[in-house]
C-alpha positions as CSV (number, residue, x, y, z in Angstrom):
1,X,202.8,175.2,88.4
2,X,204.1,171.6,88.7
3,X,202.5,169.2,86.2
4,X,200.2,166.5,87.6
5,X,202.7,163.7,86.8
6,X,206.2,163.4,85.2
7,X,206.4,163.5,81.4
8,X,205.8,160.3,79.4
9,X,208.9,158.7,77.9
10,X,209.2,155.7,75.6
11,X,207.7,154.7,72.3
12,X,204.1,155.7,73.1
13,X,205.1,159.4,73.2
14,X,205.8,159.6,69.5
15,X,206.0,162.6,67.1
16,X,204.0,162.3,63.9
17,X,206.4,164.3,61.7
18,X,209.1,161.8,62.6
19,X,207.0,158.7,62.0
20,X,205.9,160.0,58.7
21,X,209.5,159.6,57.5
22,X,209.6,156.0,58.6
23,X,206.4,154.2,57.6
24,X,208.2,150.9,57.5
25,X,208.3,151.1,61.4
26,X,204.5,151.1,61.8
27,X,203.3,149.0,58.8
28,X,203.4,145.2,58.3
29,X,202.7,143.8,54.9
30,X,201.2,140.3,54.7
31,X,203.2,137.8,52.6
32,X,201.7,135.5,50.1
33,X,202.1,132.6,52.5
34,X,200.4,134.5,55.3
35,X,197.5,135.4,53.0
36,X,197.2,131.7,52.1
37,X,197.1,130.8,55.7
38,X,194.2,133.3,56.3
39,X,192.4,131.8,53.3
40,X,192.8,128.3,54.7
41,X,191.4,129.4,58.1
42,X,188.4,131.1,56.3
43,X,187.6,127.9,54.5
44,X,187.0,126.2,57.9
45,X,184.5,128.8,59.1
46,X,182.8,130.0,55.9
47,X,179.1,130.2,56.3
48,X,179.2,130.3,60.1
49,X,177.9,133.2,62.2
50,X,180.8,135.6,62.3
51,X,180.0,136.8,65.8
52,X,180.5,133.3,67.1
53,X,183.9,132.6,65.5
54,X,186.8,132.5,68.1
55,X,190.5,132.5,67.8
56,X,190.5,128.7,68.2
57,X,188.2,128.5,65.2
58,X,190.6,130.5,63.1
59,X,194.0,128.9,63.3
60,X,197.0,130.9,62.0
61,X,200.0,128.7,62.9
62,X,202.7,131.0,61.5
63,X,200.9,134.4,61.3
64,X,199.4,134.0,64.7
65,X,202.6,134.6,66.6
66,X,203.3,137.6,64.4
67,X,199.9,139.1,65.3
68,X,200.6,138.4,69.0
69,X,203.8,140.4,68.6
70,X,201.9,143.3,66.9
71,X,199.3,143.2,69.8
72,X,202.1,143.6,72.3
73,X,203.5,146.6,70.3
74,X,200.1,148.2,70.3
75,X,199.5,147.7,74.0
76,X,203.0,148.3,75.3
77,X,204.9,150.1,72.6
78,X,204.0,152.7,69.9
79,X,200.3,152.2,70.2
80,X,199.3,151.5,66.6
81,X,200.1,149.4,63.6
82,X,198.8,149.2,60.0
83,X,198.5,145.6,58.6
84,X,198.6,145.8,54.8
85,X,197.6,143.6,52.0
86,X,194.4,141.7,52.9
87,X,192.6,140.9,49.6
88,X,189.2,142.7,49.6
89,X,188.8,144.1,46.1
90,X,186.0,142.4,44.1
91,X,185.4,139.9,47.0
92,X,182.0,139.3,48.7
93,X,181.8,141.3,51.9
94,X,181.1,138.0,53.7
95,X,184.7,136.9,52.9
96,X,186.3,140.2,53.8
97,X,184.4,140.5,57.0
98,X,185.2,136.9,58.1
99,X,188.9,137.3,57.3
100,X,189.0,140.6,59.2
101,X,187.1,139.1,62.2
102,X,189.4,136.2,62.3
103,X,192.5,138.4,62.4
104,X,190.8,140.5,65.0
105,X,190.4,137.5,67.4
106,X,194.2,137.6,67.8
107,X,194.0,141.1,69.2
108,X,191.0,140.8,71.5
109,X,187.4,140.0,72.1
110,X,184.8,142.0,70.1
111,X,182.6,144.5,72.0
112,X,179.3,146.1,71.1
113,X,179.8,149.4,69.2
114,X,176.3,150.8,69.7
115,X,173.0,150.3,71.3
116,X,172.0,147.9,68.5
117,X,174.7,145.5,69.6
118,X,176.9,145.6,66.4
119,X,180.1,143.8,67.1
120,X,181.1,144.4,63.5
121,X,180.7,148.1,62.6
122,X,180.3,149.8,59.2
123,X,181.9,153.2,58.9
124,X,180.2,154.9,56.0
125,X,178.0,157.9,55.3
126,X,174.4,157.2,56.2
127,X,173.2,160.6,55.0
128,X,173.1,161.9,58.6
129,X,174.5,165.0,60.4
130,X,175.6,165.7,63.9
131,X,173.0,168.4,64.2
132,X,170.9,165.5,65.4
133,X,172.2,165.0,69.0
134,X,171.7,161.2,68.7
135,X,173.8,160.8,65.6
136,X,177.5,159.7,65.9
137,X,180.0,161.2,63.6
138,X,181.1,158.0,61.9
139,X,177.7,157.9,60.2
140,X,178.4,161.2,58.4
141,X,180.9,162.7,55.9
142,X,181.9,165.2,58.6
143,X,185.4,165.5,60.1
144,X,185.5,163.5,63.3
145,X,188.0,165.4,65.4
146,X,190.6,163.6,67.5
147,X,189.0,161.2,70.0
148,X,189.1,157.8,71.6
149,X,186.6,154.9,71.5
150,X,185.2,152.9,74.4
151,X,187.5,149.9,74.0
152,X,191.2,148.9,74.4
153,X,191.9,148.5,70.7
154,X,189.9,149.9,67.7
155,X,190.4,148.3,64.3
156,X,189.5,149.6,60.9
157,X,189.6,147.6,57.7
158,X,189.4,149.7,54.5
159,X,187.1,148.3,51.8
160,X,186.6,151.3,49.7
161,X,188.0,154.9,49.7
162,X,186.2,158.2,49.2
163,X,186.3,160.3,46.0
164,X,188.4,162.8,48.0
165,X,189.4,163.3,51.6
166,X,188.7,160.9,54.4
167,X,192.3,160.7,55.6
168,X,193.0,158.8,58.8
169,X,194.9,160.8,61.4
170,X,196.6,159.7,64.6
171,X,198.2,161.6,67.5
172,X,199.8,160.3,70.6
173,X,197.8,161.4,73.6
174,X,201.0,160.9,75.6
175,X,202.8,163.5,73.4
176,X,199.8,165.9,73.8
177,X,200.1,165.5,77.6
178,X,203.9,166.2,77.5
179,X,203.3,169.4,75.4
180,X,200.5,170.6,77.7
181,X,202.5,169.8,80.8
182,X,205.5,171.8,79.5
183,X,203.6,174.8,78.0
184,X,200.3,174.9,79.8
185,X,200.6,173.2,83.2
186,X,197.7,175.3,84.6
187,X,195.3,173.9,81.9
188,X,196.5,170.3,81.9
189,X,195.5,169.9,85.6
190,X,191.9,170.4,84.6
191,X,192.0,167.4,82.3
192,X,192.7,165.2,85.4
193,X,189.4,166.2,86.9
194,X,186.0,164.8,85.9
195,X,184.2,166.3,82.9
196,X,180.7,165.5,81.7
197,X,180.3,163.6,78.4
198,X,177.1,163.0,76.4
199,X,176.1,159.4,75.7
200,X,174.4,160.5,72.4
201,X,171.2,158.7,73.2
202,X,172.9,155.3,73.9
203,X,172.0,155.1,77.6
204,X,172.6,151.9,79.6
205,X,169.7,150.8,81.9
206,X,169.7,152.9,85.1
207,X,172.3,155.4,83.9
208,X,172.1,159.1,83.1
209,X,172.2,160.3,79.5
210,X,175.7,161.7,80.3
211,X,178.6,160.5,82.5
212,X,181.6,162.0,84.1
213,X,185.2,161.0,83.8
214,X,188.6,162.8,83.5
215,X,190.2,163.1,80.1
216,X,193.5,161.9,81.6
217,X,193.6,159.1,84.2
218,X,196.8,158.3,86.1
219,X,196.4,154.8,87.5
220,X,198.9,152.2,88.7
221,X,201.7,153.8,86.8
222,X,199.8,154.1,83.5
223,X,198.5,157.4,82.0
224,X,195.4,156.7,79.9
225,X,193.3,159.2,77.9
226,X,189.6,159.0,77.2
227,X,188.2,161.8,75.0
228,X,185.3,162.6,72.8
229,X,185.4,166.4,72.3
230,X,182.0,166.9,70.6
231,X,180.3,164.8,73.3
232,X,181.9,166.7,76.2
233,X,180.6,169.9,74.7
234,X,177.2,168.5,73.8
235,X,176.7,167.3,77.4
236,X,175.6,170.9,78.1
237,X,172.3,170.1,76.4
238,X,171.3,168.4,79.7
239,X,170.5,171.1,82.3
240,X,171.5,168.7,85.1
241,X,175.0,168.0,83.7
242,X,177.8,170.0,85.4
243,X,178.5,173.3,83.5
244,X,181.8,173.7,81.7
245,X,183.7,176.6,83.0
246,X,185.8,179.0,81.0
247,X,188.9,177.2,82.2
248,X,187.4,173.8,81.1
249,X,186.8,175.2,77.6
250,X,190.3,176.6,77.5
251,X,191.8,173.3,78.5
252,X,189.7,171.4,75.9
253,X,190.7,173.9,73.2
254,X,194.3,173.6,74.1
255,X,194.1,169.8,74.0
256,X,192.4,170.0,70.5
257,X,195.0,172.4,69.1
258,X,197.9,170.2,70.2
259,X,196.2,167.0,68.9
260,X,195.8,168.7,65.6
261,X,199.3,170.1,65.5
262,X,201.0,169.2,62.2
263,X,204.2,168.2,64.0
264,X,202.5,165.9,66.5
265,X,199.9,164.3,64.2
266,X,200.4,161.6,61.6
267,X,198.1,161.5,58.5
268,X,197.7,158.5,56.3
269,X,195.4,157.4,53.5
270,X,194.2,153.9,54.1
271,X,193.9,151.8,51.0
272,X,191.6,148.8,50.3
273,X,193.0,145.9,52.3
274,X,194.7,148.0,55.0
275,X,193.8,147.2,58.6
276,X,194.6,150.0,61.2
277,X,194.8,148.9,64.8
278,X,195.0,151.7,67.5
279,X,195.4,151.6,71.3
280,X,192.8,154.0,72.6
281,X,194.5,154.6,75.9
282,X,197.6,156.2,74.3
283,X,196.6,157.2,70.8
284,X,193.9,159.6,69.5
285,X,192.3,159.0,66.1
286,X,190.5,161.3,63.7
287,X,189.2,161.4,60.1
288,X,189.1,164.3,57.8
289,X,185.9,165.3,56.0
290,X,185.3,163.6,52.7
291,X,183.4,163.8,49.4
292,X,182.0,160.5,48.5
293,X,181.3,158.9,45.1
294,X,177.8,159.3,43.8
295,X,177.5,155.6,42.9
296,X,176.3,153.5,45.9
297,X,178.7,150.6,45.1
298,X,181.8,152.9,45.1
299,X,181.1,154.8,48.4
300,X,183.7,154.9,51.2
301,X,183.3,151.9,53.4
302,X,185.3,150.6,56.3
303,X,184.6,147.8,58.8
304,X,185.3,148.5,62.5
305,X,186.1,146.3,65.5
306,X,186.1,147.4,69.1
307,X,188.3,144.9,71.0
308,X,188.9,144.1,74.7
309,X,192.6,143.0,74.6
310,X,194.2,140.3,76.8
311,X,197.2,141.7,78.6
312,X,195.8,145.2,78.5
313,X,196.6,147.8,81.2
314,X,194.6,148.2,84.5
315,X,192.0,151.0,84.5
316,X,190.5,152.9,87.4
317,X,187.0,151.9,88.6
318,X,185.5,155.0,87.2
319,X,185.8,153.7,83.6
320,X,183.0,151.2,84.4
321,X,180.6,154.2,84.1
322,X,181.2,154.1,80.4
323,X,182.8,150.7,79.8
324,X,180.5,148.6,81.9
325,X,183.5,146.9,83.5
326,X,187.2,147.3,84.0
327,X,187.9,143.6,83.9
328,X,190.8,143.0,81.5
329,X,189.7,141.1,78.5
330,X,186.0,141.7,79.2
331,X,185.4,145.4,79.2
332,X,184.3,148.2,76.9
333,X,181.5,148.6,74.4
334,X,178.0,149.9,74.6
335,X,175.3,147.8,76.1
336,X,171.7,149.2,76.6
337,X,168.5,147.6,77.6
338,X,167.5,145.1,74.8
339,X,170.9,145.1,73.1
340,X,171.5,141.9,71.1
341,X,175.0,141.2,70.0
342,X,175.4,140.4,66.2
343,X,177.7,141.1,63.2
344,X,175.6,142.7,60.4
345,X,177.1,142.5,56.9
346,X,175.4,145.8,55.8
347,X,175.4,149.3,57.3
348,X,172.2,149.6,59.3
């Protein structure tokens, strides 16, 4: 059987085992001068509402062009970067959050990450479990499984690490496509057809509690992936959602196996001060399960941004079902009735 489209070539179809040998190609360490520039920008906005701070409010004359280049690499090249060295240890979270937000404005416009309107997310264990169908995995200690988020770029700033586990893992969804097209062309075709996905209780006004979109979308020359494995499967809790067939399950299982393949995936341990930025359209991300510290002030804690990036790729109209819009620079996120955009400094 002929694959749905030609194989993907270029830097976005990377192999994790190869990149693991060359971390210098995907990390950028902030210099002392660049950190001073960030501190100077923070001084001009300290005490302001984080959610209202724009790129114009956070001038980075020398670092800014560097960040623009990294954004171009994320959107048009490899699909991810780790920015290293932001001072966060023993600093008030207000300072770390503002510095992170200011850097984030150079990569895109922040979007709501949940029905509460959080444009600054807190990734930490809330003592919850995904046995509750309205809980999202980032609120637990459970393994996440490879997936994408509802935005162009997702950013994570590591504040504190777990006692053990909690590795960050990435896989190129373009390489997964190539492997499926070569080895399982019969199954990869199913991933270009709509599949139901659970909204996990975050339902925009007038919408169903689930939506349908293909895993792979081939549009205007770009192949983009949109995938949340737990949520595809949990869509079956709704009797009116289309039933997953045996072939659907086989295609999803094949996709998961390849995403988890130790040759294709890249594992990393984010350290305090590391900022990981990932292009959702070409790169899947995951987190291993972890054991946290018993002391509340030592618990694993990351700050997250969902960003709508200027210069991003076009997306098919169907994405609006989940993203609200497909307008470049103004798309993605989760907006429900009564959602109020804000940037909380505590996990709530």
